[in-house]
C-alpha positions, 0 to 999 in steps of 0.5 A: 594912448588911445584917448586924451586923459584929463589932468585927474586921470593923469595922476596915480596915488600910491596907497602904500601902507604898512601894518602897525603904522596907524589905526591902533585899534586894528592890526595886520592886513585889516589895518592896512585895508582900512587905511587904503579905504580911508584914503579912497574916501578922502579922494572920492570925486577927484577922478584919480587912480589909486595904486594898490599892491601889498594891500591887494595881495593881502586882502584879495581882489575884492578890494578893487571893487571897494575902491571903485565903488568910491568913484576912483579908478584902480591900478593893481600894481601886482607886477605879475611874473611867471610863465605864460600858463600861469599869467593866463590864469592870473588874467582869468582870475583878475577879469572879474575884478576889473582893475583899470590898470595892471602891471606885469614885469617885462622880463617875463617875456613876450609870450607870457605878457601876451597870454596875460593881455589876452585874458584882460582885453578891458584892462590896460596892462603895463610892463615894468621895465626897471624899478626906479630904485635901481642904479647903473651898478644894479642893472650892470650886475643884473642885465650887463647894461646901463639903466637906460639901456635896460629900460629901452630893451625891456620896452621893446619886449613890451612893444613886441608883446603888444601890451598897453604901456610901460612903467619907467622913471620919468628920466626915460620918458622922452626917449621912450616917447621918441622911440615908441610914439603913442604905441605904449602909454608911459607911466612914471613913478618916483615923482617928487613935487618940489613942495614935498620932502620924503624922509629916508627916500629910497628912490634913485635921486638921478631918476626922480622928477617933479610932476610938471617935468615928468608931464613935459617929458612925455609921461601920460600918467605920474605916480605920487605916493608919500608926498600925498599920502603923508600930507596933512590933507591928501585931498589938498595935495591931490588937487595941488598936483592935478593943477600942476599937471594941468599947467604943464600940459598946456 
């Protein structure tokens, strides 16, 4: 990391909404957009990041500015994956939108990630290593290695591409920090506070961690979704998580 982050800047809230789950008056992508903006309004002034992916694809890049106008930072979790020429074009089109964070996929390779980063000097570009839902059996089938080995392999690709950071589970944070130091920021999804229960949780239970443990393991930022979004008061859940981050970082 190039600068010290405040506890609030170390929290990314995942605004993952499905159409038809709320806002009965509105349907489809409009309903999803309104849910994202309602969450952004409720978190105004907290200083956290809001992560958007499906909503961003459906509603367009203007949603980034709408969220930023509410005083929040935006993590465009697009997981871009294509040849270098196409990722360069993606970067050109995203430059005007100015997302604070953006994901690509490490399996795209060094040249493609370099092409993307070259077009986005002011955006922190993060490489996704191995999705947090995957288990060893999955990575053995896809990459002929364990989950940890795949994470370390893809992290090296990101380092070679000289992008800014990584997405991986908190379980790998300690070894990634030991291997890469502060060369790459570490951003960890699948964070589950002890006070939250996620019905039908789809994350690999072996790769989830609490906010405090993730920070102590070396994560720069943590991603928390349903425990905050589904809370009775997302604002209160955010402030509780920020306090936990602050205590863990002491």
